[in-house]
N, C-alpha and C positions, 0 to 999 in steps of 0.2 A: 204826899202820894196821892195820884189823880186816882178820882172813881168814873168808873165806866159804868152805866147804866142804858136800860131800855125800859120804856111803857109803852105797854100796847094796850088799847081799848078795842070795842067796837059801840057806836051810839047806834041809836033809831033811828031808820033810815030819813025818816022826815025831820030830822034836826044835823043832818052832813051841812049843811051850807052854814049854819049859826056856828057850830062848830069849830069851822074851817076859819071863821071870824075870829073866836075866839082864842084859837091857837096863833093866829097873826098877831094878834094884840098881845098876847104872852110872850111870845118871843121878842117883837119890838122890845116890851120892855127890856127881858134878858139882855138885848144888844145894847140898850142904853143903859142899863144900870149895874149888870153882873158880869165886870170883865174877868172875872176867873171861872165863869164858864164859856168855856173856851169852844165848847161844839155842844150844838143845842140845830138837832135836824128833825124837822117834822114831816111825817110822810105819808099818803093817803095811800090804801093798797086799790089796785089797780083793779081788779076784779071782784070787787066786792068793797064800794067807796065809802062803805059804812064803818070800815076798820079803821086803825090808824096805829102806827108807829112812831115814837120821838126817840131819838139815839143823841145822847148825852153825857158829857165829859164836864166832870167839874174838877178844878186843881188838887183842891185838899176838902176837908168835911167842913170848914169854915164858910167854901163857897156851896155847899152842897146846902147848909143850914141857911146860909143868904137867901138861896133860890127857894128853898121850902117857907119861910118864913115873909117871904115880899107879898106886897099885895096883889100884884100879877096873880100869883099863883094861887093865892084865896080866891081873888076872883074866876080865876080858869075853875077851879075845883068847883066852885059853887055854881059856874055857870052848863059845866058839860058833865061832872060826874054822875048828875041826877040822871042823866040821859043815856047811859051806860046801859048796855043790856048784862055785863058781869062788871064786878069790882076791877079797878085796873091792874093791869100787871106790872108789876116794877121787877126787874132784873139786875142786879151788880156782875161785873163781869173784871175779869182781866185780860189784862192786853198782852197779845202774842207778838203781834206785827202790825206795821204801819207803814203805809208810806210816805206819809206828813212827819217822820221823825227824821 
């Protein structure tokens, strides 16, 4: 059963560019090495550019575990989490409807 998630966080304003670099590295790794992570969208808020939201879809629990245990995720956590103003907020969702099915 697919797992739909979001991750939201805000970083210190002076770390925005480094955060964007870390996001791009993580998403590149996901694209190349995590075929069962079928959606990974990383967004930056327009009005407050220190806020980010990631939208994810993992095809199953194994795909989620693969992502969570990847070296790229570990690097992202080490690089970005200390720069957040509050802990990253993860939420899981049930899919109700989509144009992609």
